[in-house]
C-alpha positions as CSV (number, residue, x, y, z in Angstrom):
1,M,0.0,0.0,0.0
2,A,1.2,3.5,-0.8
3,E,2.5,5.5,2.1
4,Q,0.4,8.4,3.3
5,A,1.9,11.8,4.0
6,V,1.1,12.8,7.6
7,D,0.2,16.5,7.9
8,T,2.4,17.6,10.9
9,G,2.9,21.2,9.7
10,R,6.7,20.4,9.7
11,S,9.2,19.5,7.0
12,V,9.1,15.9,6.1
13,T,12.4,15.6,4.2
14,A,14.8,15.7,7.1
15,S,16.4,12.4,8.1
16,G,14.0,11.1,10.8
17,A,11.2,13.3,12.2
18,G,10.3,16.8,10.9
19,R,12.2,19.6,12.5
20,R,10.4,21.9,14.9
21,G,9.7,25.3,13.4
22,A,10.6,24.2,9.9
23,G,7.6,25.9,8.3
24,R,8.1,29.3,10.0
25,T,9.3,32.3,8.2
26,G,13.0,32.9,8.8
27,A,13.6,29.3,9.8
28,P,14.3,27.4,6.6
29,A,13.8,23.7,6.7
30,A,17.2,22.9,5.2
31,T,20.3,24.7,3.9
32,A,19.1,27.3,1.4
33,P,19.4,26.0,-2.2
34,P,22.6,27.2,-3.9
35,A,22.3,30.2,-6.1
36,P,22.4,29.6,-9.9
37,F,25.8,28.1,-10.4
38,F,27.9,27.3,-13.5
39,A,31.1,25.2,-13.4
40,G,33.5,24.2,-16.1
41,R,32.7,24.0,-19.8
42,G,35.2,26.7,-20.6
43,R,36.4,24.9,-23.7
44,E,32.8,24.3,-25.0
45,L,31.9,28.0,-24.4
46,A,35.0,29.2,-26.4
47,A,34.2,26.8,-29.2
48,L,30.6,27.9,-29.5
49,R,31.6,31.6,-29.5
50,S,34.2,30.9,-32.2
51,D,31.5,29.1,-34.3
52,I,29.4,32.3,-34.4
53,Q,32.1,34.2,-36.2
54,R,33.2,31.3,-38.5
55,A,32.1,31.6,-42.2
56,G,29.1,29.4,-43.1
57,L,28.7,27.0,-46.0
58,D,26.2,29.4,-47.6
59,T,28.4,32.5,-47.4
60,L,29.5,33.7,-50.8
61,S,32.1,36.4,-51.4
62,G,31.8,37.7,-47.8
63,R,28.1,38.2,-48.1
64,K,25.8,37.0,-45.2
65,G,23.7,34.0,-45.6
66,A,19.9,34.2,-45.9
67,R,19.1,32.5,-42.6
68,S,20.3,32.7,-39.0
69,R,23.3,30.8,-37.9
70,V,22.3,27.7,-35.8
71,L,24.4,26.4,-33.0
72,L,23.6,23.0,-31.5
73,I,24.3,21.9,-28.0
74,A,23.8,18.1,-28.0
75,G,23.8,15.8,-25.0
76,R,21.8,13.4,-22.9
77,P,19.4,14.6,-20.2
78,G,21.5,15.5,-17.2
79,S,24.6,16.5,-19.1
80,G,24.1,20.2,-18.4
81,R,23.1,21.0,-21.9
82,S,20.4,23.5,-21.0
83,T,22.6,25.1,-18.3
84,L,25.4,25.6,-20.9
85,A,22.9,27.1,-23.3
86,A,21.6,29.5,-20.7
87,E,25.2,30.5,-19.8
88,L,26.1,31.1,-23.4
89,A,23.0,33.2,-23.9
90,R,23.9,35.2,-20.8
91,H,27.4,35.9,-22.3
92,L,25.9,36.9,-25.7
93,A,22.9,38.9,-24.5
94,G,24.7,42.2,-25.0
95,D,25.4,41.4,-28.6
96,Y,21.7,41.0,-29.4
97,P,19.9,44.3,-28.6
98,D,16.4,42.9,-29.5
99,G,16.7,40.4,-26.6
100,V,17.0,36.7,-25.9
101,L,13.9,34.7,-26.7
102,R,13.5,31.3,-24.9
103,S,11.1,28.5,-25.7
104,S,11.1,24.9,-24.6
105,L,10.2,22.5,-27.4
106,S,9.2,19.6,-25.1
107,T,6.5,19.4,-22.4
108,A,7.1,18.3,-18.9
109,D,6.0,14.7,-19.8
110,G,8.5,14.6,-22.7
111,Q,6.1,15.2,-25.5
112,P,7.1,17.6,-28.4
113,V,5.5,21.0,-28.2
114,P,3.5,21.9,-31.4
115,T,5.3,24.3,-33.6
116,A,2.3,26.6,-33.5
117,S,2.5,26.9,-29.7
118,A,6.3,27.6,-29.8
119,A,5.9,30.3,-32.5
120,R,3.1,31.9,-30.5
121,D,5.2,31.9,-27.4
122,L,8.1,33.6,-29.2
123,L,5.9,36.2,-30.8
124,T,4.4,37.0,-27.4
125,Q,7.9,37.5,-26.0
126,L,8.6,39.9,-28.9
127,G,5.5,41.9,-28.0
128,E,3.8,41.1,-31.3
129,R,0.1,40.7,-31.6
130,V,-0.8,37.0,-31.8
131,P,-4.0,36.1,-33.7
132,A,-6.2,33.8,-31.7
133,G,-6.5,30.4,-33.4
134,A,-4.0,31.1,-36.1
135,E,-2.6,28.1,-38.0
136,E,1.0,27.0,-37.8
137,D,2.0,28.4,-41.2
138,E,0.6,31.8,-40.3
139,L,2.3,31.9,-37.0
140,T,5.8,30.9,-38.3
141,E,5.5,33.4,-41.1
142,A,4.6,36.1,-38.6
143,L,7.6,35.1,-36.5
144,R,10.0,35.3,-39.5
145,G,8.5,38.7,-40.4
146,A,8.9,40.0,-36.9
147,L,12.5,38.9,-36.7
148,A,13.5,40.0,-40.2
149,D,14.9,43.4,-39.2
150,R,15.9,42.5,-35.6
151,R,19.0,41.2,-34.0
152,A,17.8,38.6,-31.5
153,L,19.0,35.4,-30.0
154,L,16.6,32.4,-30.0
155,L,17.2,29.7,-27.4
156,L,15.2,26.6,-28.4
157,D,15.6,24.1,-25.5
158,D,14.9,20.4,-25.5
159,A,14.2,20.0,-29.2
160,A,13.1,16.5,-30.3
161,G,14.5,17.0,-33.8
162,A,15.0,19.2,-36.8
163,E,11.3,19.2,-37.7
164,Q,10.7,21.3,-34.6
165,V,13.6,23.7,-35.1
166,D,13.5,24.3,-38.9
167,P,10.1,26.1,-39.1
168,L,11.2,28.6,-36.3
169,L,14.5,29.6,-38.0
170,P,14.4,33.3,-38.9
171,D,15.3,34.6,-42.4
172,A,17.5,37.1,-40.6
173,P,21.3,36.6,-40.8
174,D,21.8,39.0,-37.8
175,C,19.9,36.7,-35.5
176,L,21.3,33.6,-33.8
177,V,19.6,30.3,-33.0
178,L,20.9,28.3,-30.1
179,A,19.3,24.8,-30.1
180,V,19.5,22.2,-27.4
181,S,18.8,18.6,-28.4
182,E,19.8,15.0,-27.6
183,G,20.9,14.3,-31.1
184,P,21.8,15.9,-34.4
185,L,19.5,18.2,-36.3
186,T,19.6,16.3,-39.6
187,G,18.2,18.3,-42.5
188,I,19.2,21.8,-41.3
189,T,22.2,22.9,-43.2
190,D,25.4,24.3,-41.7
191,V,24.5,23.5,-38.1
192,R,27.5,24.0,-35.7
193,P,27.3,21.1,-33.2
194,C,28.8,21.0,-29.7
195,T,28.4,17.5,-28.2
196,L,28.7,17.3,-24.5
197,G,30.5,14.7,-22.5
198,G,31.2,14.7,-18.8
199,L,32.7,17.6,-16.9
200,D,36.4,17.7,-16.2
201,T,37.4,16.6,-12.7
202,A,38.1,20.1,-11.4
203,A,34.7,21.3,-12.4
204,G,33.0,18.3,-10.9
205,V,34.8,18.8,-7.6
206,E,33.8,22.4,-7.6
207,I,30.1,21.3,-7.8
208,L,30.6,18.9,-4.8
209,T,32.2,21.7,-2.9
210,R,29.4,24.1,-3.6
211,Y,26.9,21.7,-1.9
212,A,29.0,19.9,0.7
213,G,31.4,22.6,1.8
214,S,35.2,22.6,1.4
215,I,36.2,20.7,4.5
216,R,35.3,17.1,3.5
217,I,36.7,17.8,0.0
218,T,40.0,19.2,1.3
219,V,40.7,16.3,3.6
220,D,40.0,13.7,1.0
221,P,40.6,15.1,-2.5
222,R,41.4,11.8,-4.1
223,T,38.0,10.3,-3.1
224,A,36.3,13.5,-4.4
225,E,37.9,13.0,-7.8
226,Q,36.8,9.4,-7.8
227,L,33.3,10.5,-7.1
228,V,33.3,12.7,-10.1
229,Q,34.5,9.8,-12.2
230,D,31.8,7.5,-10.6
231,C,29.2,10.1,-11.7
232,G,30.6,10.2,-15.2
233,G,31.2,13.9,-14.8
234,Q,27.4,14.4,-15.3
235,P,26.3,17.7,-13.7
236,A,22.9,16.5,-12.7
237,A,24.3,13.4,-10.9
238,L,26.9,15.5,-9.2
239,V,24.3,17.9,-7.9
240,L,22.3,15.0,-6.4
241,V,25.2,13.4,-4.7
242,G,26.3,16.9,-3.5
243,G,22.8,17.4,-2.1
244,W,23.1,14.0,-0.3
245,L,26.3,15.2,1.3
246,A,24.6,18.5,2.3
247,T,21.9,16.6,4.2
248,H,24.3,14.1,5.7
249,P,26.9,16.3,7.3
250,K,28.5,13.5,9.4
251,S,29.1,11.2,6.4
252,S,32.4,11.2,4.6
253,L,33.1,11.0,0.9
254,S,34.0,7.4,1.3
255,D,30.6,6.8,2.9
256,L,29.0,8.3,-0.1
257,R,30.9,6.1,-2.5
258,R,30.1,3.1,-0.5
259,A,26.4,4.0,-0.5
260,L,26.5,4.4,-4.3
261,F,28.1,1.0,-4.9
262,L,25.7,-0.8,-2.5
263,L,22.8,0.1,-4.7
264,P,21.8,-3.1,-6.5
265,A,22.5,-2.9,-10.2
266,D,19.6,-5.2,-11.2
267,E,17.0,-2.5,-10.2
268,E,18.1,0.2,-12.7
269,E,15.0,1.8,-14.2
270,A,14.5,1.5,-18.0
271,V,14.4,5.3,-18.5
272,P,16.2,7.5,-21.0
273,V,18.9,8.9,-18.7
274,S,22.4,7.8,-17.9
275,R,23.2,5.0,-15.4
276,S,25.2,7.4,-13.2
277,L,22.2,9.8,-13.0
278,T,19.8,6.9,-12.2
279,R,22.1,5.7,-9.4
280,A,22.5,9.2,-8.0
281,F,18.8,9.8,-8.0
282,R,18.1,6.4,-6.2
283,L,20.6,7.4,-3.6
284,A,18.9,10.7,-2.9
285,Y,15.4,9.2,-3.2
286,E,16.0,6.3,-0.8
287,A,17.5,8.6,1.8
288,L,14.2,10.4,2.1
289,P,11.6,9.4,4.8
290,A,8.6,7.7,3.3
291,P,6.2,10.7,3.4
292,A,8.8,12.9,1.7
293,A,9.5,10.3,-1.0
294,R,5.7,10.1,-1.7
295,I,5.5,13.9,-2.1
296,L,8.5,13.8,-4.4
297,R,7.1,11.2,-6.8
298,L,3.7,12.9,-6.8
299,L,5.4,16.1,-8.1
300,S,5.6,14.2,-11.4
301,L,1.9,15.1,-11.8
302,A,2.6,18.9,-11.5
303,P,1.4,20.6,-14.7
304,A,4.2,22.0,-16.9
305,G,6.6,20.6,-14.4
306,L,6.0,23.7,-12.2
307,V,5.2,23.4,-8.5
308,D,4.6,25.6,-5.6
309,A,3.4,25.0,-2.0
310,H,-0.2,24.9,-3.0
311,T,0.3,22.3,-5.7
312,A,2.4,20.1,-3.5
313,S,0.0,20.5,-0.6
314,A,-3.0,19.4,-2.8
315,L,-1.1,16.5,-4.4
316,A,0.1,15.0,-1.1
317,G,-2.8,16.0,1.2
318,C,-0.6,17.9,3.7
319,S,-0.7,21.5,4.9
320,V,0.7,24.4,2.8
321,E,3.3,25.2,5.5
322,A,4.6,21.6,5.5
323,A,4.6,21.5,1.7
324,E,6.5,24.8,1.4
325,S,9.2,23.6,3.9
326,T,9.5,20.3,2.0
327,L,10.0,22.0,-1.3
328,R,12.8,24.1,0.1
329,D,14.4,20.9,1.3
330,F,14.1,19.3,-2.1
331,A,15.7,22.4,-3.8
332,A,18.6,22.2,-1.3
333,M,19.1,18.6,-2.3
334,G,19.1,19.4,-6.0
335,L,15.8,17.6,-6.6
336,L,14.0,20.8,-7.7
337,R,15.2,24.0,-9.4
338,P,14.0,27.3,-8.0
339,V,12.2,29.4,-10.7
340,A,12.8,33.1,-10.8
341,P,9.5,34.7,-11.7
342,A,9.4,37.0,-14.8
343,G,9.3,40.6,-13.6
344,A,10.7,39.9,-10.1
345,L,12.2,43.0,-8.5
346,P,15.2,43.3,-6.2
347,A,14.6,44.2,-2.6
348,G,10.9,43.4,-2.9
349,E,10.0,46.9,-4.1
350,S,8.5,48.3,-7.2
351,A,8.0,51.9,-8.5
352,D,4.4,51.8,-7.2
353,G,4.9,50.1,-3.9
354,P,5.6,46.5,-2.7
355,D,6.3,43.9,-5.3
356,P,3.2,41.7,-5.6
357,L,5.4,38.7,-6.4
358,A,7.0,38.9,-3.0
359,A,3.7,37.8,-1.4
360,L,3.4,34.6,-3.6
361,P,4.9,31.3,-2.5
362,P,8.1,30.4,-4.4
363,Q,7.8,28.4,-7.5
364,Y,10.0,25.4,-8.5
365,R,10.6,23.3,-11.6
366,V,11.0,19.5,-11.7
367,P,14.2,19.0,-13.7
368,G,13.5,17.5,-17.0
369,C,16.2,14.8,-16.5
370,L,14.5,13.7,-13.3
371,A,10.9,13.7,-14.6
372,P,11.0,10.2,-16.1
373,L,12.6,8.8,-13.0
374,L,9.8,10.3,-10.8
375,R,7.1,9.0,-13.2
376,A,8.6,5.5,-12.9
377,R,8.5,5.7,-9.1
378,L,5.0,7.0,-9.2
379,Q,3.8,4.1,-11.3
380,A,5.6,1.6,-9.2
381,H,4.4,2.8,-5.8
382,E,1.0,4.5,-6.2
383,R,-2.2,2.8,-7.2
384,P,-4.2,4.4,-10.1
385,A,-7.0,5.4,-7.7
386,E,-4.5,7.2,-5.5
387,I,-3.0,9.0,-8.5
388,Q,-6.5,10.0,-9.6
389,L,-7.3,11.3,-6.1
390,S,-4.2,13.4,-6.0
391,R,-4.9,14.9,-9.4
392,A,-8.5,15.7,-8.3
393,R,-7.3,17.4,-5.1
394,M,-4.8,19.5,-7.2
395,L,-7.5,20.5,-9.7
396,E,-10.0,21.4,-6.9
397,R,-7.4,23.6,-5.2
398,T,-6.6,25.3,-8.5
399,V,-10.3,26.0,-9.1
400,R,-10.6,27.7,-5.8
401,Q,-7.5,29.8,-6.4
402,L,-8.9,30.8,-9.8
403,M,-12.2,31.8,-8.2
404,S,-10.3,33.9,-5.7
405,C,-8.2,35.4,-8.4
406,R,-11.2,36.3,-10.6
407,A,-13.0,37.8,-7.5
408,M,-10.1,40.3,-7.0
409,G,-10.9,41.7,-10.5
410,E,-14.4,42.6,-9.2
411,P,-15.2,45.8,-7.2
412,A,-14.9,45.6,-3.4
413,G,-18.2,44.5,-1.9
414,S,-19.3,42.6,-5.0
415,P,-21.0,39.2,-4.7
416,A,-17.8,37.5,-6.1
417,R,-15.7,39.1,-3.3
418,E,-18.2,38.1,-0.7
419,R,-18.1,34.5,-1.9
420,T,-14.3,34.2,-1.6
421,S,-14.2,35.8,1.8
422,G,-15.1,32.4,3.2
423,L,-12.1,30.7,1.6
424,P,-9.0,29.8,3.8
425,R,-6.6,32.6,4.1
426,S,-3.9,30.8,2.1
427,L,-6.3,30.7,-0.9
428,R,-7.1,34.5,-0.9
429,F,-5.1,37.3,-2.4
430,G,-4.2,40.5,-0.6
431,S,-4.5,42.8,-3.6
432,V,-5.4,43.0,-7.2
433,P,-1.7,43.2,-8.3
434,E,-1.0,40.1,-6.3
435,A,-3.8,38.2,-8.0
436,A,-2.7,39.4,-11.4
437,A,0.9,38.4,-10.6
438,W,-0.2,35.0,-9.6
439,L,-2.2,34.5,-12.8
440,R,0.8,35.7,-14.9
441,T,3.4,33.5,-13.2
442,R,1.2,30.4,-13.0
443,R,-0.2,30.7,-16.5
444,P,1.8,27.9,-18.1
445,A,0.9,25.5,-15.3
446,L,-2.8,26.6,-15.4
447,L,-3.1,26.0,-19.1
448,D,-1.3,22.7,-18.8
449,S,-3.7,21.7,-16.0
450,A,-6.6,22.2,-18.3
451,R,-5.0,20.2,-21.1
452,I,-4.0,17.3,-18.8
453,A,-7.5,17.2,-17.2
454,V,-9.2,17.0,-20.5
455,A,-6.8,14.3,-21.8
456,D,-7.4,12.3,-18.6
457,G,-11.1,12.0,-19.5
458,E,-12.1,10.9,-15.9
459,L,-12.5,14.3,-14.3
460,D,-14.8,16.0,-16.7
461,T,-16.8,17.9,-14.0
462,L,-13.6,19.3,-12.4
463,D,-12.0,20.2,-15.7
464,R,-15.1,22.1,-16.8
465,R,-15.0,24.1,-13.6
466,L,-11.3,24.6,-14.1
467,M,-11.6,25.9,-17.6
468,A,-14.6,28.2,-16.7
469,G,-12.6,29.6,-13.8
470,L,-9.5,30.2,-15.9
471,V,-11.5,31.9,-18.7
472,R,-13.2,34.2,-16.1
473,A,-9.8,35.0,-14.4
474,L,-8.1,35.9,-17.7
475,L,-10.9,38.2,-18.7
476,A,-10.9,39.8,-15.2
477,H,-7.2,40.7,-15.3
478,E,-6.4,41.1,-19.0
479,A,-7.7,42.9,-22.0
480,P,-9.8,40.5,-24.3
481,E,-7.3,40.9,-27.1
482,A,-4.3,39.9,-24.9
483,A,-6.2,36.9,-23.5
484,A,-7.7,35.8,-26.9
485,P,-5.0,33.2,-27.9
486,D,-5.3,31.3,-24.6
487,L,-9.1,31.7,-24.6
488,Y,-9.2,30.1,-28.0
489,G,-7.4,27.0,-26.7
490,L,-9.6,26.8,-23.6
491,H,-12.8,27.0,-25.6
492,G,-11.4,24.2,-27.9
493,L,-10.9,22.0,-24.8
494,V,-14.4,22.8,-23.6
495,L,-15.7,21.7,-27.0
496,E,-13.7,18.5,-26.8
497,V,-15.3,17.6,-23.4
498,A,-18.8,18.6,-24.5
499,E,-18.6,16.4,-27.6
500,R,-17.2,13.5,-25.6
501,R,-20.0,13.7,-23.0
502,G,-22.8,14.7,-25.3
503,L,-23.4,18.1,-23.6
504,A,-25.3,20.1,-26.3
505,R,-25.5,23.3,-24.3
506,E,-21.8,23.4,-23.5
507,K,-21.0,22.5,-27.1
508,A,-23.2,25.4,-28.4
509,A,-21.5,27.8,-26.0
510,A,-18.0,26.6,-27.0
511,L,-18.7,26.9,-30.7
512,L,-20.2,30.4,-30.3
513,N,-17.1,31.5,-28.4
514,L,-14.7,30.0,-30.9
515,G,-16.8,31.5,-33.7
516,D,-16.5,35.0,-32.1
517,L,-12.7,34.6,-31.9
518,D,-12.5,33.4,-35.5
519,A,-14.6,36.3,-36.7
520,Q,-12.4,38.8,-34.8
521,A,-9.3,37.3,-36.4
522,G,-10.8,37.7,-39.9
523,R,-11.6,34.0,-40.4
524,S,-15.2,34.7,-41.4
525,R,-15.8,31.4,-43.3
526,K,-14.5,29.3,-40.4
527,A,-16.7,31.4,-38.1
528,L,-19.8,30.6,-40.2
529,G,-19.2,26.9,-39.7
530,R,-18.8,27.4,-35.9
531,Y,-22.1,29.4,-35.7
532,R,-24.0,26.8,-37.8
533,G,-22.8,24.0,-35.5
534,A,-23.8,26.1,-32.4
535,L,-27.3,26.7,-33.9
536,E,-27.8,23.0,-34.5
537,S,-26.7,22.1,-30.9
538,A,-28.8,25.0,-29.3
539,R,-31.9,24.0,-31.2
540,A,-31.5,20.4,-30.2
541,V,-32.0,21.3,-26.5
542,K,-34.3,24.3,-27.1
543,D,-31.8,26.8,-25.7
544,A,-33.4,30.1,-26.8
545,V,-30.5,32.3,-25.6
546,A,-27.8,30.3,-27.6
547,T,-30.1,30.0,-30.6
548,G,-30.7,33.8,-30.7
549,R,-27.0,34.5,-30.3
550,A,-26.1,32.0,-33.1
551,L,-28.7,33.6,-35.5
552,E,-27.4,37.1,-34.8
553,S,-23.8,36.0,-35.2
554,L,-24.6,34.4,-38.6
555,G,-26.2,37.6,-39.7
556,A,-23.2,39.7,-38.5
557,T,-20.7,37.4,-40.3
558,Y,-22.6,37.5,-43.6
559,A,-22.7,41.3,-43.3
560,E,-19.0,41.3,-42.8
561,L,-18.6,39.3,-46.0
562,G,-20.9,41.8,-47.8
563,D,-23.6,39.2,-48.5
564,W,-26.5,41.5,-47.5
565,Q,-29.3,39.2,-48.6
566,R,-28.1,36.3,-46.3
567,A,-27.3,38.8,-43.5
568,A,-30.9,40.2,-43.7
569,D,-32.3,36.6,-43.7
570,W,-30.5,35.6,-40.5
571,Y,-31.2,38.8,-38.7
572,G,-34.8,38.4,-39.7
573,R,-34.9,34.9,-38.0
574,A,-33.3,36.3,-34.9
575,L,-35.9,39.1,-34.8
576,E,-38.7,36.6,-35.1
577,L,-37.3,34.7,-32.1
578,R,-37.0,37.9,-30.0
579,L,-40.5,39.1,-30.9
580,S,-42.0,35.7,-30.0
581,R,-40.4,35.9,-26.5
582,G,-41.4,39.5,-25.9
583,H,-37.8,40.9,-25.8
584,T,-38.6,44.4,-26.9
585,A,-35.2,46.0,-26.3
586,E,-33.5,43.1,-28.3
587,A,-36.1,43.4,-31.0
588,A,-35.3,47.2,-31.3
589,R,-31.6,46.5,-31.7
590,L,-32.3,43.8,-34.4
591,H,-34.6,46.2,-36.3
592,G,-31.6,48.5,-36.4
593,R,-29.3,45.7,-37.6
594,L,-31.7,45.0,-40.4
595,G,-32.0,48.7,-41.2
596,A,-28.2,48.9,-41.5
597,V,-28.0,45.9,-43.8
598,H,-30.7,47.2,-46.1
599,T,-28.9,50.6,-46.1
600,Q,-25.7,48.9,-47.2
601,A,-27.5,47.1,-50.0
602,G,-29.1,50.4,-51.2
603,R,-32.6,49.2,-50.4
604,W,-33.9,52.5,-49.0
605,A,-37.6,51.6,-48.6
606,E,-36.8,48.4,-46.6
607,A,-34.2,50.3,-44.5
608,L,-36.7,53.1,-43.6
609,R,-39.3,50.5,-42.7
610,E,-36.9,48.7,-40.3
611,W,-35.6,52.0,-38.7
612,R,-39.2,53.1,-38.1
613,A,-40.0,49.8,-36.5
614,A,-36.9,50.4,-34.3
615,H,-38.4,53.7,-33.3
616,G,-41.5,52.1,-32.0
617,A,-39.7,49.3,-30.2
618,Y,-37.4,51.8,-28.4
619,R,-40.4,53.9,-27.4
620,R,-42.1,50.8,-25.9
621,A,-38.8,49.8,-24.1
622,G,-38.5,53.4,-22.7
623,D,-35.0,54.0,-24.2
624,P,-34.7,57.6,-25.3
625,V,-31.1,57.3,-26.3
626,G,-31.8,54.3,-28.5
627,L,-34.7,56.2,-30.0
628,A,-32.6,59.2,-30.8
629,R,-29.9,57.0,-32.5
630,A,-32.5,55.2,-34.5
631,M,-34.0,58.6,-35.7
632,G,-30.5,59.8,-36.6
633,E,-30.0,56.7,-38.7
634,T,-33.4,57.2,-40.3
635,A,-32.3,60.7,-41.3
636,R,-29.1,59.2,-42.9
637,V,-31.2,56.8,-45.0
638,Q,-33.6,59.7,-46.0
639,E,-30.6,61.7,-47.2
640,Y,-29.2,58.7,-49.2
641,A,-32.7,58.3,-50.8
642,G,-32.5,61.9,-52.0
643,R,-34.8,63.6,-49.5
644,P,-32.5,66.0,-47.6
645,E,-35.3,68.3,-46.3
646,Q,-37.1,65.4,-44.7
647,A,-33.7,64.2,-43.4
648,L,-33.1,67.6,-41.8
649,R,-36.5,67.5,-40.0
650,T,-35.8,64.0,-38.7
651,C,-32.3,65.1,-37.5
652,F,-33.8,68.0,-35.5
653,E,-36.3,65.6,-33.8
654,A,-33.4,63.2,-32.9
655,L,-31.4,66.2,-31.6
656,E,-34.2,67.2,-29.2
657,L,-34.4,63.6,-27.9
658,A,-30.6,63.5,-27.4
659,R,-30.8,66.7,-25.4
660,K,-33.5,65.3,-23.2
661,A,-31.5,62.2,-22.6
662,A,-28.4,64.3,-21.8
663,D,-26.2,62.3,-24.2
664,G,-23.6,64.9,-25.2
665,R,-21.7,62.8,-27.7
666,L,-24.8,61.7,-29.6
667,E,-26.0,65.4,-29.6
668,A,-22.6,66.4,-31.1
669,A,-22.8,63.7,-33.8
670,L,-26.3,64.9,-34.8
671,Q,-25.2,68.5,-34.9
672,L,-22.4,67.5,-37.3
673,R,-24.8,65.6,-39.5
674,I,-27.2,68.6,-39.6
675,A,-24.2,70.7,-40.7
676,D,-23.4,68.3,-43.5
677,T,-27.1,68.4,-44.6
678,F,-27.2,72.2,-44.7
679,E,-24.1,72.2,-46.8
680,R,-25.8,69.9,-49.4
681,L,-28.8,72.2,-49.3
682,G,-26.6,75.3,-50.1
683,D,-26.8,77.0,-46.7
684,P,-23.1,77.4,-45.6
685,A,-23.9,79.9,-42.7
686,A,-26.2,77.4,-41.0
687,A,-23.7,74.6,-41.7
688,R,-20.9,76.6,-40.0
689,L,-23.2,77.3,-37.0
690,H,-24.1,73.7,-36.4
691,R,-20.6,72.4,-37.0
692,G,-19.3,74.8,-34.4
693,L,-21.9,73.6,-32.0
694,G,-21.0,70.0,-32.7
695,E,-17.3,70.5,-32.3
696,G,-17.8,72.3,-29.1
697,L,-19.9,69.4,-27.7
698,L,-17.2,66.9,-28.7
699,A,-14.6,69.0,-26.8
700,D,-16.9,69.0,-23.7
701,H,-17.6,65.3,-24.0
702,P,-14.3,63.5,-25.0
703,A,-14.5,59.8,-25.7
């Protein structure tokens, strides 16, 4: 039976019992994790920098090639390939004024990232507008266009092969692409490879010293060198054995070597990492108490490989304080990597006050080289039902955090704020900036949570709540245009769940939302297909609201395409539905839509009939502003129909209504329209008078 984590409120990673006070601020549960540290690889760094300047195969007569130079750092997981790439990027950053763009081309579970997602990520880092739902070719072309006149460095980490890298290569010789992969990028010309082996002995000893201190290394230097050789010079393995030394201060280097050799060789996991890393991981893992070992293997379920105290707490069923202390211990042992949040400020201060990121729990990443080892342990020690329960707890916690995050975007005292006031303090946010910072820094994990939950297929109720909460939180804290790409993906996941479970209402809603985003991105034909599917689903369950929305959306899309006849037909069907349900205000608006369509088609009589019908509906609804606007549009049609005197009279009626409704901007627009009409009637003095009045009103009522 799987071990259960006992919630003691203390760290569970120390040898033996949890230490008293481990979860309190100012009393870390273990030695603080080492700061970002780079050792050795001087020869590789020099060779890579030299390759940047070396002439390429496509260089003719001193002219630059058509594409960016590609440097490849190849090595097995755990060889330090990503660390070397990050260090090289740090050295080169000053040479590329348009910035260093980073994208990981593999997910936390080792699956290749779609090219469209990688291109969208890079465009977002460039600050370029990313069309929601754009296809791969459109996104990669936009990326190449954005980089054409820039000098930027692209760091493409963990590429599965050339097919992932090639579409992202800029047609810009002043850019540089730094790719990280396990093998060669066959098919991409003139790639400069740097294949990594183990670290030299001095660099390996330096890593051990960083974790274990200098005393044990100094008194037994020969054994330290042998340990580096035992680990094959692999940085990830050296970090783990260094972490073991840090948590066993009374053990010698010889004790460590003995422990490594005592591990039975016939239990090596069949995972794609080196034998030395596997043995180092087993040493660190088996030194953990059972509750801590369980927490560690459950971290393989963390979305996007990102984990904080809330995620660990929910997965293991322990308190947030105990989880936070345990994560610090894991980081000190080299089992997790601290993540520096984007936009973090030194000294915890910002220009406008305290840094909101300082109030959030630290975030960590499960190293990619350890992820398969953790997954193997999870499958070996946890029953499927326990894994499902842990995932459900994590999703439930995330839903509650999203509810709290979204509520902070509402005014104080709103029902949403009141509902979240009953949540535990650890799930509430202290300010709007803090909630927005949480959403921004947790965004990759939140989106991956939704993807994983939908793929799982067994948690459809939870994943629907998760996606609804994420959509609302994004809209509460971001402009619709900025959130649109993520919203498109979320609505697509909602559609997948709805189709799988036969939920017609949810399917109609998802199709309508996707259709709206397609229409906004200019994909009108695709939007028409979405709206027709939504109409079919809505009619199947007699959902009048969704049916009306689909009918109106079809009319609006055909109007956008300039097909006035079909637009009028769909608007007419929507109008019939509104009239049958007694929705007077909606009927008035649809009469106006029909009037505008007929006006565009040059059918003046039909347009006047619809606008007059809108007058009556607005009167019945008690909407003087709507009535004034409808009369103004009637005057426009009358003028188009060659009746300027009649149009002038109608405009003055509308102007009087706008004054009574105290709508200054509408009054200004009507004054300017009256001025234009007087000009056509040959009365420039009256035109100047009314234009001056209109411009004055616009100045008094800015948009």
